[in-house]
KOLTOR-751371 format. One record per atom (N, C-alpha, C): atom name; x, z, y. Coordinates in Angstrom, 3 decimals. Layout:
ATOM   site       east         up      north
ATOM     CA          X          Z          Y
...
//
This chain:
ATOM   site       east         up      north
ATOM      N    -10.878   -127.980   -147.059
ATOM     CA    -12.262   -127.052   -145.687
ATOM      C    -12.795   -128.209   -145.016
ATOM      N    -13.944   -128.045   -144.955
ATOM     CA    -14.733   -129.044   -144.704
ATOM      C    -16.168   -128.245   -143.688
ATOM      N    -16.977   -129.010   -143.169
ATOM     CA    -17.840   -128.386   -142.172
ATOM      C    -18.959   -129.260   -142.990
ATOM      N    -20.193   -128.445   -142.721
ATOM     CA    -21.643   -129.647   -143.371
ATOM      C    -22.320   -128.751   -142.279
ATOM      N    -22.529   -129.952   -141.067
ATOM     CA    -23.439   -129.786   -140.067
ATOM      C    -24.520   -129.882   -140.733
ATOM      N    -25.895   -129.171   -140.340
ATOM     CA    -27.259   -129.587   -141.102
ATOM      C    -28.316   -128.585   -139.629
ATOM      N    -29.741   -129.167   -140.345
ATOM     CA    -30.345   -128.268   -139.325
ATOM      C    -31.564   -128.713   -140.428
ATOM      N    -32.868   -127.828   -140.244
ATOM     CA    -33.952   -127.792   -140.751
ATOM      C    -35.392   -128.299   -139.470
ATOM      N    -35.409   -129.515   -140.108
ATOM     CA    -36.174   -130.362   -138.899
ATOM      C    -37.477   -129.362   -138.891
ATOM      N    -38.137   -128.281   -139.293
ATOM     CA    -39.625   -128.037   -139.781
ATOM      C    -39.593   -126.938   -138.731
ATOM      N    -38.134   -126.103   -138.275
ATOM     CA    -37.862   -125.240   -137.314
ATOM      C    -36.917   -125.395   -136.205
ATOM      N    -36.311   -126.421   -136.344
ATOM     CA    -35.129   -126.890   -135.244
ATOM      C    -35.207   -128.333   -134.630
ATOM      N    -35.353   -128.093   -133.633
ATOM     CA    -35.643   -129.608   -132.562
ATOM      C    -33.758   -130.085   -132.858
ATOM      N    -34.069   -131.270   -132.480
ATOM     CA    -32.854   -133.201   -132.662
ATOM      C    -31.358   -132.155   -132.072
ATOM      N    -31.803   -131.253   -131.637
ATOM     CA    -30.530   -131.095   -130.348
ATOM      C    -29.529   -129.567   -131.419
ATOM      N    -30.390   -129.131   -132.132
ATOM     CA    -29.822   -128.014   -132.770
ATOM      C    -29.449   -128.641   -134.340
ATOM      N    -28.201   -127.767   -134.282
ATOM     CA    -27.307   -127.927   -135.913
ATOM      C    -26.231   -126.658   -136.373
ATOM      N    -26.485   -126.729   -137.711
ATOM     CA    -26.224   -125.347   -138.215
ATOM      C    -24.809   -126.163   -138.936
ATOM      N    -23.749   -124.871   -138.975
ATOM     CA    -22.631   -125.389   -139.646
ATOM      C    -21.965   -124.382   -140.122
ATOM      N    -22.049   -124.792   -141.257
ATOM     CA    -21.388   -123.632   -143.069
ATOM      C    -20.102   -124.441   -143.161
ATOM      N    -19.112   -123.294   -143.525
ATOM     CA    -17.622   -124.044   -143.763
ATOM      C    -17.727   -124.092   -145.423
ATOM      N    -17.012   -125.241   -145.913
ATOM     CA    -16.817   -125.218   -147.502
ATOM      C    -15.547   -125.705   -147.763
ATOM      N    -15.248   -125.018   -149.237
ATOM     CA    -13.959   -125.453   -149.468
ATOM      C    -14.249   -126.523   -150.401
ATOM      N    -12.961   -127.338   -150.740
ATOM     CA    -13.214   -128.736   -151.512
ATOM      C    -13.845   -128.478   -152.682
ATOM      N    -13.877   -127.400   -153.233
ATOM     CA    -14.732   -127.215   -154.630
ATOM      C    -16.466   -127.154   -154.147
ATOM      N    -16.889   -126.382   -153.656
ATOM     CA    -18.123   -126.349   -153.319
ATOM      C    -18.879   -127.369   -151.761
ATOM      N    -18.289   -127.629   -151.477
ATOM     CA    -18.648   -129.250   -150.273
ATOM      C    -19.872   -129.580   -151.068
ATOM      N    -19.654   -130.227   -152.263
ATOM     CA    -20.708   -130.984   -152.583
ATOM      C    -22.376   -130.588   -153.583
ATOM      N    -21.800   -129.294   -153.841
ATOM     CA    -23.037   -128.814   -153.893
ATOM      C    -23.778   -128.200   -152.712
ATOM      N    -23.469   -127.389   -151.847
ATOM     CA    -23.576   -127.600   -150.468
ATOM      C    -24.196   -128.216   -150.151
ATOM      N    -23.312   -129.618   -149.807
ATOM     CA    -24.098   -130.506   -149.354
ATOM      C    -25.746   -131.605   -150.494
ATOM      N    -25.678   -131.198   -151.603
ATOM     CA    -26.429   -130.989   -152.220
ATOM      C    -27.474   -130.949   -152.508
ATOM      N    -27.181   -129.584   -152.230
ATOM     CA    -28.618   -128.285   -151.744
ATOM      C    -29.131   -128.500   -150.477
ATOM      N    -28.632   -128.955   -149.260
ATOM     CA    -29.425   -129.302   -148.356
ATOM      C    -30.160   -130.533   -148.304
ATOM      N    -29.944   -131.334   -149.007
ATOM     CA    -30.448   -132.758   -149.051
ATOM      C    -31.326   -132.768   -149.932
ATOM      N    -31.159   -131.963   -151.054
ATOM     CA    -32.504   -132.073   -151.828
ATOM      C    -33.788   -131.531   -150.944
ATOM      N    -33.135   -130.234   -150.568
ATOM     CA    -34.482   -130.015   -149.326
ATOM      C    -34.841   -130.618   -148.237
ATOM      N    -34.350   -132.187   -147.879
ATOM     CA    -34.814   -132.818   -147.168
ATOM      C    -33.914   -132.894   -146.073
ATOM      N    -33.201   -131.892   -145.508
ATOM     CA    -32.251   -131.305   -144.152
ATOM      C    -31.338   -132.336   -143.780
ATOM      N    -31.226   -133.183   -143.026
ATOM     CA    -30.436   -133.624   -142.266
ATOM      C    -28.927   -133.188   -142.576
ATOM      N    -28.116   -133.690   -143.139
ATOM     CA    -26.919   -132.915   -143.448
ATOM      C    -25.560   -134.343   -142.806
ATOM      N    -24.270   -133.642   -142.498
ATOM     CA    -23.761   -134.547   -142.554
ATOM      C    -22.106   -133.358   -142.668
ATOM      N    -21.494   -134.602   -143.750
ATOM     CA    -19.883   -133.351   -144.001
ATOM      C    -19.075   -133.989   -142.983
ATOM      N    -18.675   -132.907   -142.460
ATOM     CA    -17.458   -133.042   -141.128
ATOM      C    -15.641   -132.555   -142.542
ATOM      N    -15.061   -133.577   -141.867
ATOM     CA    -13.611   -133.404   -143.455
ATOM      C    -12.996   -132.165   -142.489
ATOM      N    -12.873   -132.496   -140.961
ATOM     CA    -12.134   -131.345   -139.998
ATOM      C    -12.976   -130.524   -139.625
ATOM      N    -13.522   -129.281   -139.571
ATOM     CA    -13.962   -128.464   -139.469
ATOM      C    -13.833   -128.428   -138.010
ATOM      N    -12.546   -128.612   -137.167
ATOM     CA    -12.377   -128.408   -135.994
ATOM      C    -13.275   -129.175   -135.123
ATOM      N    -14.038   -130.624   -135.662
ATOM     CA    -13.982   -131.889   -134.997
ATOM      C    -16.411   -131.196   -135.249
ATOM      N    -16.700   -130.355   -135.881
ATOM     CA    -17.940   -129.949   -136.133
ATOM      C    -18.445   -129.466   -134.674
ATOM      N    -19.681   -130.104   -134.260
ATOM     CA    -20.224   -129.446   -133.133
ATOM      C    -21.154   -128.420   -133.559
ATOM      N    -20.532   -126.990   -132.659
ATOM     CA    -21.410   -126.060   -132.858
ATOM      C    -22.411   -125.693   -131.763
ATOM      N    -23.487   -125.591   -131.829
ATOM     CA    -24.788   -125.638   -131.068
ATOM      C    -25.677   -124.429   -131.368
//
């Protein structure tokens, strides 16, 4: 399990992040989905370390 921290820069300020949890099977797909839309995205291997804002 990992967490993907991301934001939509068109509607969220720099300090706003969303967190999606993903299993190992889907994390690359979700990362690529967000990155293709040019959303800043960061993969966090330990979901408890993700900053929820």
